[in-house]
Backbone bond lengths (Angstrom), bond angles and torsions (degrees), N, CA, C in turn:
res aa  C-N    CA-C-N  psi(-1)  N-CA   C-N-CA  omega(-1)  CA-C   N-CA-C  phi
1 M - - - 1.447 - - 1.528 108.88 -
2 E 1.305 115.78 133.58 1.460 120.01 177.92 1.521 109.98 -71.33
3 K 1.323 116.57 145.12 1.456 121.40 -178.64 1.533 111.65 -57.00
4 D 1.328 118.03 -35.37 1.462 120.98 -179.01 1.526 112.48 -64.46
5 N 1.335 117.98 -18.91 1.455 120.99 -177.69 1.517 113.26 -95.43
6 I 1.309 118.75 6.67 1.455 121.65 -178.89 1.531 109.66 -90.67
7 W 1.324 115.06 124.83 1.459 120.48 176.28 1.524 108.50 -75.68
8 T 1.314 117.57 132.30 1.459 120.98 179.58 1.524 112.55 -112.88
9 Q 1.329 116.37 -14.66 1.461 119.47 -177.96 1.518 109.88 -151.65
10 A 1.332 115.33 143.11 1.468 120.58 175.14 1.524 108.36 -145.33
11 N 1.315 115.62 146.90 1.456 122.67 175.74 1.522 106.11 -129.31
12 I 1.318 116.60 106.94 1.457 122.14 -175.18 1.520 109.08 -108.65
13 R 1.318 116.11 129.12 1.458 121.68 177.16 1.518 107.69 -132.11
14 V 1.334 116.95 115.01 1.456 121.72 175.65 1.529 106.47 -124.00
15 H 1.317 115.15 102.66 1.463 122.07 -178.58 1.520 108.17 -118.08
16 A 1.326 116.14 113.87 1.461 122.11 -176.58 1.531 110.01 -117.09
17 S 1.330 115.56 161.93 1.469 120.82 -178.33 1.522 112.66 -109.65
18 V 1.333 117.86 15.29 1.459 121.46 -172.93 1.531 113.16 -56.93
19 M 1.323 118.74 -30.40 1.464 121.06 179.40 1.527 112.65 -104.73
20 A 1.317 118.34 3.46 1.465 122.28 177.90 1.522 110.78 -103.53
21 T 1.305 116.76 -10.80 1.461 122.21 179.10 1.521 108.55 -130.25
22 K 1.306 117.25 163.51 1.461 120.24 177.09 1.528 107.39 -71.72
23 S 1.317 115.67 115.45 1.456 121.61 179.43 1.523 107.88 -135.31
24 P 1.337 117.91 169.77 1.464 119.28 177.55 1.529 113.17 -60.86
25 Y 1.320 117.55 -18.19 1.462 122.18 -176.31 1.528 113.07 -100.85
26 F 1.323 117.14 -2.75 1.461 121.55 -172.63 1.525 113.05 -57.92
27 D 1.325 118.31 -35.47 1.460 121.43 -177.56 1.525 113.23 -88.99
28 S 1.307 118.37 6.31 1.461 121.87 179.44 1.532 109.84 -66.04
29 A 1.327 115.65 122.31 1.468 119.85 -177.17 1.530 111.86 -62.50
30 W 1.314 117.92 -42.87 1.474 118.81 -175.60 1.528 111.38 -72.47
31 L 1.345 118.33 -26.11 1.463 119.66 176.97 1.529 112.06 -76.03
32 Q 1.319 117.69 -13.28 1.465 121.53 176.19 1.530 111.49 -78.09
33 A 1.321 117.13 -21.39 1.469 121.78 -174.47 1.533 111.48 -70.26
34 P 1.340 116.56 146.56 1.466 119.20 173.77 1.531 109.92 -58.38
35 G 1.299 116.75 142.15 1.458 121.48 179.44 1.516 114.54 78.89
36 A 1.330 117.96 6.93 1.469 121.01 -178.12 1.530 112.18 -59.34
37 A 1.323 118.05 -29.68 1.470 120.05 179.40 1.526 111.36 -61.65
38 L 1.333 116.49 -33.28 1.474 119.38 177.85 1.523 110.96 -61.36
39 W 1.336 116.99 -41.26 1.467 121.06 -178.12 1.523 111.58 -79.35
40 D 1.316 117.07 -30.67 1.467 121.02 -176.21 1.528 112.28 -84.41
41 I 1.315 117.12 -48.93 1.464 122.08 -174.60 1.530 112.55 -101.91
42 G 1.323 116.93 -30.98 1.460 122.15 -175.59 1.522 115.46 -50.69
43 P 1.349 119.05 -47.70 1.469 119.06 179.61 1.529 113.49 -60.59
44 H 1.327 116.70 -33.69 1.469 120.00 179.00 1.524 110.86 -68.50
45 V 1.328 116.56 -38.85 1.463 120.92 177.67 1.527 109.89 -64.10
46 L 1.329 116.82 -46.61 1.465 120.05 179.86 1.529 111.53 -64.86
47 S 1.333 117.34 -32.60 1.468 119.38 179.73 1.525 111.59 -66.99
48 A 1.314 117.66 -20.55 1.471 121.09 174.87 1.532 110.86 -91.85
49 L 1.332 117.13 -40.34 1.461 120.54 -176.97 1.528 113.16 -68.09
50 I 1.311 118.21 -43.36 1.462 121.10 -173.74 1.530 112.73 -61.81
51 P 1.333 120.05 -45.27 1.473 117.80 176.92 1.534 113.29 -63.99
52 M 1.324 117.44 -31.45 1.458 120.97 -178.44 1.521 113.15 -80.33
53 M 1.357 116.46 -36.33 1.454 120.12 -169.50 1.527 114.06 -119.88
54 G 1.302 117.70 -7.59 1.456 121.09 -177.88 1.516 111.57 95.37
55 A 1.323 114.92 173.78 1.464 120.91 -177.89 1.528 111.02 -58.89
56 V 1.326 115.10 149.68 1.460 121.13 176.33 1.527 108.12 -75.94
57 T 1.332 115.97 127.60 1.464 120.81 178.77 1.522 112.50 -104.48
58 A 1.327 116.91 -20.75 1.464 121.22 178.36 1.523 108.66 -158.16
59 I 1.312 114.67 155.41 1.462 120.32 178.01 1.518 108.72 -144.33
60 E 1.323 115.12 143.35 1.461 121.41 176.33 1.519 106.76 -131.11
61 A 1.322 116.48 121.84 1.463 120.62 -176.70 1.520 110.37 -118.57
62 Q 1.328 114.72 149.13 1.449 121.15 173.57 1.529 107.73 -99.36
63 P 1.327 118.42 152.17 1.459 119.26 174.32 1.532 109.47 -59.96
64 E 1.327 116.45 144.74 1.470 119.09 178.99 1.521 109.02 -57.83
65 Q 1.338 115.17 136.51 1.456 120.43 -179.40 1.518 108.73 -137.72
66 D 1.316 116.66 126.59 1.467 122.87 178.63 1.519 112.06 53.57
67 G 1.335 117.42 34.89 1.459 121.25 177.60 1.514 115.33 83.00
68 F 1.346 117.40 8.40 1.462 121.19 179.97 1.521 110.34 -112.01
69 S 1.322 115.98 132.38 1.463 122.71 172.26 1.524 107.41 -104.67
70 I 1.319 116.47 120.86 1.465 121.50 -175.76 1.521 108.72 -123.66
71 F 1.331 116.01 130.77 1.454 119.83 177.92 1.513 110.94 -150.17
72 R 1.323 115.07 162.39 1.468 123.10 178.13 1.522 107.43 -122.62
73 T 1.328 115.54 138.26 1.461 120.58 176.52 1.525 109.63 -119.32
74 W 1.338 115.29 145.48 1.446 122.85 172.73 1.527 106.91 -112.55
75 H 1.326 116.17 142.45 1.456 120.50 -171.76 1.520 111.92 -122.19
76 E 1.341 115.54 156.50 1.465 121.68 -173.99 1.522 113.60 -60.77
77 R 1.305 118.29 -23.68 1.469 120.35 178.70 1.529 112.07 -89.79
78 G 1.340 117.09 7.68 1.456 120.79 176.12 1.519 115.02 96.71
79 G 1.316 118.50 -2.11 1.455 121.38 -178.32 1.523 113.34 -82.13
80 V 1.326 114.47 161.86 1.456 122.82 178.22 1.522 107.73 -131.33
81 A 1.347 115.83 137.88 1.461 120.48 177.84 1.518 110.00 -127.46
82 D 1.322 115.97 134.66 1.456 122.62 173.74 1.520 107.61 -104.87
83 V 1.342 116.07 129.04 1.460 121.50 -173.05 1.523 110.13 -126.91
84 S 1.326 116.46 135.12 1.457 123.16 174.60 1.520 107.77 -128.72
85 L 1.342 116.01 125.15 1.458 121.22 -177.78 1.519 110.46 -127.33
86 S 1.331 115.99 144.46 1.460 120.62 172.91 1.518 109.24 -156.66
87 I 1.319 115.21 144.36 1.467 120.84 171.17 1.528 109.54 -116.68
88 R 1.330 116.63 11.49 1.455 122.07 -175.51 1.530 114.17 -120.62
89 C 1.306 118.57 20.89 1.464 121.77 178.74 1.525 109.97 -75.73
90 T 1.306 115.11 145.04 1.457 117.94 170.97 1.525 107.88 -71.46
91 P 1.331 117.64 152.94 1.468 119.37 -177.18 1.529 113.58 -54.45
92 D 1.330 119.38 -36.40 1.465 119.97 179.69 1.525 111.18 -70.55
93 A 1.333 119.27 -30.72 1.457 122.03 178.46 1.518 112.01 -75.17
94 V 1.324 117.86 -28.15 1.465 121.67 179.72 1.514 110.29 -63.02
95 A 1.316 117.85 -38.53 1.462 122.72 -175.55 1.521 112.44 -74.49
96 K 1.314 118.98 -15.52 1.471 121.31 -176.82 1.493 112.21 -81.14
């Protein structure tokens, strides 16, 4: 791989309203739990980051706050990604 094609930084934001509005998933017990966005959306984010930036070598997470899960990943090719996930955004906040 040419050096110019190596991703060194990513900022991922996936904010959904699935648990802030009446949806088919609203009554899901596991989606009600704190940190559910990590289990629901997190694997999809990593499935995009890992091919672009390499395997995750370290992760630093903040405690969930106001329905947001925020973490940073470091990757084997030297890149860093900042990630923000939520399944509890109001529909108007999702679009911002």
